[in-house]
C-alpha positions as CSV (number, residue, x, y, z in Angstrom):
1,X,20.9,-23.2,-12.7
2,X,21.6,-23.2,-16.4
3,X,23.1,-20.2,-18.1
4,X,25.0,-19.4,-21.3
5,X,28.3,-17.6,-21.2
6,X,28.6,-14.8,-23.7
7,X,31.7,-12.7,-24.5
8,X,29.9,-9.4,-24.2
9,X,26.4,-8.4,-23.1
10,X,25.2,-5.0,-24.3
11,X,21.5,-5.5,-24.5
12,X,19.8,-5.2,-21.1
13,X,17.3,-8.0,-21.2
14,X,13.6,-8.3,-20.2
15,X,12.7,-6.6,-16.9
16,X,15.2,-3.7,-17.4
17,X,12.7,-1.4,-19.2
18,X,9.7,-2.3,-17.1
19,X,8.1,0.3,-14.9
20,X,8.7,-1.4,-11.5
21,X,12.3,-2.6,-12.4
22,X,14.1,-0.1,-10.1
23,X,12.0,-1.0,-7.1
24,X,12.3,-4.8,-7.7
25,X,16.1,-4.5,-8.3
26,X,16.6,-2.6,-5.0
27,X,14.5,-5.3,-3.2
28,X,16.6,-8.1,-4.7
29,X,19.8,-6.2,-3.8
30,X,18.7,-5.8,-0.2
31,X,17.8,-9.6,0.1
32,X,21.2,-10.5,-1.4
33,X,23.0,-8.1,1.0
34,X,21.3,-9.8,4.0
35,X,21.9,-13.3,2.7
36,X,25.6,-12.9,1.7
37,X,27.3,-9.6,2.4
38,X,30.7,-10.7,1.1
39,X,29.2,-12.1,-2.1
40,X,27.2,-8.9,-2.6
41,X,30.3,-6.8,-2.2
42,X,32.2,-8.9,-4.7
43,X,29.4,-8.6,-7.3
44,X,29.3,-4.9,-6.9
45,X,33.0,-4.7,-7.6
46,X,32.5,-6.8,-10.8
47,X,29.6,-4.6,-11.9
48,X,31.8,-1.5,-11.3
49,X,34.6,-3.0,-13.3
50,X,32.5,-3.6,-16.4
51,X,32.6,-0.9,-19.1
52,X,29.6,1.4,-19.3
53,X,26.8,-0.2,-21.2
54,X,27.8,-3.8,-20.5
55,X,25.9,-6.1,-18.1
56,X,27.0,-8.9,-15.9
57,X,24.0,-11.0,-16.7
58,X,20.7,-10.7,-18.7
59,X,17.6,-12.7,-18.9
60,X,14.9,-13.1,-21.6
61,X,11.2,-13.0,-20.9
62,X,11.2,-16.8,-21.3
63,X,13.8,-17.3,-18.6
64,X,17.0,-17.9,-20.7
65,X,20.0,-16.5,-18.8
66,X,23.2,-15.1,-20.3
67,X,26.2,-14.3,-18.2
68,X,29.2,-12.2,-19.4
69,X,32.5,-13.9,-19.7
70,X,34.0,-11.0,-17.8
71,X,32.3,-12.2,-14.6
72,X,34.7,-14.5,-12.7
73,X,33.6,-18.2,-12.8
74,X,33.0,-18.2,-9.0
75,X,30.4,-15.5,-9.3
76,X,28.6,-16.4,-12.5
77,X,25.9,-18.5,-10.7
78,X,25.2,-15.6,-8.3
79,X,24.8,-13.2,-11.3
80,X,22.4,-15.6,-13.0
81,X,20.4,-16.1,-9.8
82,X,20.1,-12.3,-9.4
83,X,18.5,-11.9,-12.8
84,X,16.3,-15.0,-12.3
85,X,15.0,-13.6,-9.0
86,X,14.2,-10.3,-10.6
87,X,12.2,-12.0,-13.3
88,X,10.2,-14.1,-10.8
89,X,9.4,-11.0,-8.8
90,X,8.4,-9.0,-11.9
91,X,6.1,-11.7,-13.1
92,X,4.3,-11.7,-9.7
93,X,3.5,-8.0,-9.9
C-alpha cells in the first residue's frame, strides 16, 4: 500500500464528516481488534499520544493516503490500511 508521510495532519480527510462514519469506524475497529489485538492496542496508544486535533492518517475521496510522521514506522502501514478500509466501506453504503 502506498502512502505519503506528512509531518502533521490536522484536516480529517474524506469519510470523517459523513453521516455513517461513526458506525463504519466502529465496525472497522472491531474487525481490527479480532484480527490483531496487539496491533490494535498499539495503534490506540499512538492515537492517544497525538495532540488533540491531529490524526494518525487521513485519506482523500480519490484514495490518496497520508500518514503522520508521529506514527512509528512499524505501524504506518496499519494506520493507512485502517483509513483505506473505512473508505471502501463508506463507498459501499
